[in-house]
C-alpha positions as CSV (number, residue, x, y, z in Angstrom):
1,M,-6.9,18.1,7.5
2,S,-5.3,14.9,6.4
3,R,-1.5,15.0,5.9
4,L,-0.9,11.3,5.2
5,L,-0.3,10.1,1.7
6,T,0.6,6.6,0.6
7,L,2.3,6.0,-2.8
8,L,2.2,2.9,-4.9
9,T,3.9,2.8,-8.3
10,D,5.7,0.6,-10.8
11,F,8.4,3.2,-11.1
12,G,11.1,1.2,-9.3
13,L,13.9,3.1,-7.5
14,G,16.5,3.3,-10.3
15,D,15.1,6.5,-11.9
16,Y,14.0,9.9,-10.6
17,Y,10.3,9.2,-11.0
18,V,9.4,8.4,-7.3
19,A,11.5,11.4,-6.0
20,A,9.8,13.8,-8.5
21,V,6.3,12.7,-7.4
22,K,7.2,13.0,-3.7
23,G,8.9,16.3,-4.2
24,T,5.9,17.7,-6.0
25,V,3.6,16.7,-3.1
26,L,5.9,18.1,-0.5
27,R,6.3,21.4,-2.4
28,L,2.6,21.8,-2.8
29,A,1.5,20.3,0.6
30,P,4.4,20.9,3.0
31,G,4.4,18.7,6.1
32,T,2.8,15.7,4.4
33,T,3.9,12.3,5.8
34,L,4.6,10.0,2.9
35,V,4.4,6.2,3.1
36,D,5.6,3.9,0.4
37,V,3.4,0.9,-0.2
38,S,5.6,-0.4,-3.0
39,H,7.5,0.8,-6.1
40,D,8.3,-2.8,-7.2
41,V,5.0,-3.5,-9.0
42,P,5.9,-5.1,-12.3
43,A,5.7,-2.5,-15.1
44,G,2.1,-2.0,-16.1
45,D,0.8,-4.7,-13.8
46,V,-2.5,-3.1,-12.7
47,E,-3.8,-6.3,-11.1
48,T,-0.8,-6.6,-8.7
49,A,-1.1,-2.9,-7.9
50,S,-4.8,-3.3,-7.1
51,F,-4.1,-6.3,-4.8
52,L,-1.3,-4.5,-2.9
53,L,-3.3,-1.4,-2.4
54,A,-6.4,-3.3,-1.2
55,A,-4.3,-5.3,1.2
56,A,-2.4,-2.3,2.7
57,A,-5.1,0.4,2.8
58,P,-7.1,-0.9,5.8
59,S,-4.1,-0.5,8.0
60,F,-4.0,3.3,7.7
61,P,-5.8,5.9,9.7
62,G,-9.0,7.6,8.5
63,E,-8.7,10.4,5.9
64,T,-5.5,9.0,4.4
65,V,-5.0,9.8,0.7
66,H,-3.8,6.9,-1.3
67,L,-2.1,7.6,-4.7
68,A,-1.4,4.7,-7.0
69,V,0.2,5.3,-10.4
70,V,0.5,2.2,-12.5
71,D,-0.6,3.6,-15.8
72,P,-0.1,1.8,-19.1
73,G,-2.5,4.3,-20.7
74,V,-0.6,7.5,-19.6
75,G,-1.1,10.3,-22.1
76,S,-4.1,8.6,-23.7
77,G,-7.8,9.4,-23.2
78,R,-8.1,7.3,-20.1
79,R,-9.6,9.1,-17.1
80,L,-8.0,10.1,-13.8
81,L,-10.1,8.6,-11.1
82,A,-10.8,9.6,-7.6
83,V,-12.7,7.4,-5.1
84,R,-13.9,8.4,-1.7
85,T,-14.9,5.9,0.9
86,A,-15.8,6.5,4.6
87,A,-12.2,5.7,5.5
88,A,-10.0,7.2,2.8
89,T,-9.5,8.8,-0.6
90,F,-7.9,7.1,-3.5
91,L,-6.4,8.4,-6.7
92,A,-5.4,6.3,-9.7
93,P,-5.9,5.9,-13.4
94,D,-9.3,4.6,-14.5
95,N,-7.9,1.2,-15.5
96,G,-9.4,-1.1,-12.8
97,L,-6.8,-0.5,-10.2
98,L,-9.3,1.0,-7.7
99,A,-12.0,-1.7,-8.3
100,P,-11.6,-3.2,-4.8
101,F,-13.0,0.1,-3.4
102,F,-16.0,0.6,-5.7
103,E,-18.5,-1.3,-3.6
104,T,-17.8,0.8,-0.5
105,A,-17.4,4.1,-2.4
106,E,-19.4,7.1,-1.3
107,E,-18.3,9.0,-4.4
108,I,-16.4,8.2,-7.6
109,R,-15.3,11.2,-9.7
110,A,-13.2,11.9,-12.8
111,V,-10.4,14.3,-12.0
112,E,-11.0,17.2,-14.5
113,K,-9.9,20.2,-12.4
114,A,-7.3,21.2,-14.9
115,D,-6.1,24.2,-13.0
116,L,-4.5,21.8,-10.6
117,F,-2.3,20.2,-13.3
118,L,1.3,21.3,-13.7
119,P,2.6,22.6,-17.1
120,S,4.7,19.9,-18.8
121,P,6.7,19.5,-22.0
122,G,5.1,16.1,-22.6
123,Q,2.3,13.7,-21.7
124,T,4.4,10.9,-20.2
125,F,4.5,11.7,-16.5
126,H,1.0,12.2,-15.2
127,G,2.2,10.9,-11.8
128,R,4.2,14.1,-11.3
129,D,2.2,16.5,-13.4
130,R,-1.4,15.6,-12.6
131,F,-1.8,13.0,-9.8
132,A,0.7,14.6,-7.4
133,P,-0.8,18.1,-7.5
134,T,-4.3,16.6,-7.2
135,A,-3.2,14.6,-4.2
136,A,-1.6,17.7,-2.7
137,W,-4.8,19.7,-3.2
138,L,-6.8,17.1,-1.3
139,L,-4.2,17.0,1.4
140,R,-4.6,20.8,1.8
141,G,-8.3,20.3,2.3
142,G,-9.6,20.7,-1.2
143,A,-13.2,19.6,-1.8
144,F,-13.5,16.2,-3.3
145,A,-16.7,17.2,-5.2
146,A,-14.7,20.0,-7.0
147,L,-12.4,17.5,-8.7
148,G,-14.8,16.8,-11.5
149,P,-18.0,14.9,-12.6
150,V,-19.4,11.8,-10.9
151,V,-18.4,8.6,-12.7
152,D,-20.9,5.7,-12.8
153,D,-19.0,3.5,-15.2
154,P,-15.5,3.0,-13.8
155,V,-13.3,0.4,-15.5
156,R,-13.6,-3.0,-13.8
157,P,-11.4,-6.0,-14.2
158,A,-12.6,-8.9,-16.3
159,S,-11.8,-11.6,-13.7
160,L,-14.7,-13.3,-11.8
161,P,-15.0,-13.3,-8.1
162,P,-14.7,-16.6,-6.1
163,R,-17.8,-18.8,-6.2
164,R,-19.3,-21.2,-3.8
165,G,-21.4,-24.0,-5.3
166,T,-22.9,-27.1,-3.8
167,G,-20.0,-29.4,-4.7
168,E,-17.0,-27.1,-4.8
169,I,-15.6,-23.7,-4.3
170,T,-13.8,-22.0,-7.2
171,G,-11.4,-19.1,-7.2
172,R,-8.0,-18.1,-8.4
173,V,-4.5,-17.3,-7.3
174,V,-4.5,-13.5,-7.0
175,H,-0.9,-12.9,-5.7
176,V,2.4,-14.7,-5.4
177,D,4.3,-13.1,-2.6
178,R,8.1,-12.8,-2.3
179,Y,8.3,-16.1,-0.4
180,G,6.5,-18.0,-3.2
181,N,3.3,-18.4,-1.2
182,L,0.1,-18.6,-3.3
183,V,-2.5,-16.1,-2.1
184,T,-6.0,-17.0,-3.3
185,D,-9.2,-15.0,-3.3
186,V,-11.1,-17.8,-1.6
187,P,-12.4,-16.7,1.8
188,A,-11.1,-19.1,4.5
189,S,-14.5,-18.9,6.2
190,W,-15.9,-20.8,3.2
191,V,-13.6,-23.7,3.6
192,A,-14.4,-26.8,5.7
193,A,-11.7,-28.2,8.0
194,A,-11.5,-31.4,5.9
195,C,-11.0,-30.7,2.2
196,R,-8.6,-30.7,-0.7
197,V,-7.3,-27.5,-2.3
198,E,-6.3,-27.9,-5.9
199,V,-4.3,-25.4,-7.9
200,A,-3.5,-26.0,-11.6
201,G,-3.6,-29.8,-11.2
202,R,-1.6,-29.9,-7.9
203,S,-3.3,-30.4,-4.6
204,T,-2.9,-30.7,-0.8
205,V,-5.2,-31.8,2.0
206,R,-3.1,-30.6,4.8
207,R,-4.5,-27.6,6.7
208,V,-2.5,-25.7,9.3
209,T,-2.9,-22.6,11.3
210,C,0.6,-21.1,10.8
211,Y,3.7,-21.7,8.6
212,A,5.6,-23.4,11.4
213,E,3.1,-26.2,11.5
214,I,3.8,-27.3,7.9
215,P,6.0,-30.5,7.6
216,E,9.2,-30.1,5.7
217,G,8.8,-30.7,2.0
218,E,5.0,-30.9,2.2
219,P,2.7,-28.2,0.8
220,A,-0.2,-27.1,3.0
221,F,-2.9,-24.4,3.1
222,L,-4.0,-22.0,5.8
223,C,-5.9,-18.9,6.5
224,G,-3.7,-16.0,5.6
225,S,-3.4,-12.4,6.9
226,L,-6.1,-11.2,4.5
227,G,-8.6,-13.9,5.6
228,T,-8.3,-15.9,2.4
229,I,-6.7,-19.3,1.7
230,E,-3.0,-19.3,1.1
231,L,-0.8,-22.3,0.1
232,S,2.8,-22.6,1.2
233,L,5.8,-24.8,1.1
234,P,8.2,-24.4,4.1
235,G,11.6,-23.0,3.2
236,A,10.9,-22.8,-0.5
237,S,8.7,-21.2,-3.2
238,L,5.6,-23.2,-3.7
239,A,4.9,-21.1,-6.9
240,A,8.2,-22.3,-8.3
241,H,7.8,-25.9,-7.0
242,W,4.4,-26.3,-8.6
243,G,5.1,-24.0,-11.6
244,V,2.1,-21.8,-10.7
245,A,1.6,-18.1,-11.4
246,R,-1.0,-15.5,-10.6
247,G,-4.3,-16.3,-12.2
248,A,-4.1,-20.0,-11.8
249,A,-7.5,-21.7,-11.1
250,V,-8.2,-22.8,-7.6
251,R,-10.7,-25.5,-6.5
252,V,-11.7,-26.5,-3.0
253,L,-13.4,-29.9,-2.7
254,P,-14.7,-31.9,0.2
255,F,-12.7,-35.1,0.7
256,E,-15.5,-37.3,-0.6
257,E,-15.7,-35.3,-3.8
258,A,-11.9,-34.8,-4.3
259,R,-10.3,-37.0,-6.9
């Protein structure tokens, strides 16, 4: 029986919200180990939440339950989604947050087991009143199939995956970390040793294997911890230096095709 739950929200730590979710889980599934992925997701930023969960989840042992509550549609008709893979179970609103796990999912279900939900005076805190008791039920060994009907049309993000053509590779900046590094979705295995990486009109041809190899004041790119290309500026935020934010277009060109 799994007793490990991760929690990812945009609640911050200035309110009671995180504590209320944790308290509900611990009351209904005593002995659960709780691990915070992050509570600093910008308010309503589903894409950042999706990135962080996909980056963190592979580090956890099998049968972990992951609960992610970044829910601009709380109280509306949006579904509560449960995704089960061979390695873990995920709970989140059906707003694209769980899209990174769809391809490896063994089952995707809508959570409609209403007897799990807690009575509430309002419809503004599904994290406490619906997601937390559902997570607790799964942690106690509840059957995934009993949650509700199979879903074959989960919400998917509109963004395109990276593409590898004959003359260039295209992708995008999917995350800016707290150091100002630009994390892209371009697999490092696609990228030749000699090439130019361009982001929003700025570029670098310097490739390194670690941050310490980057010359002072010179941007460079490298294979990051997720296996994708990252761009960095030593001792400073490259995102601020180049004026680049998440979503910026990325191009990778061989030297002879770079301009």
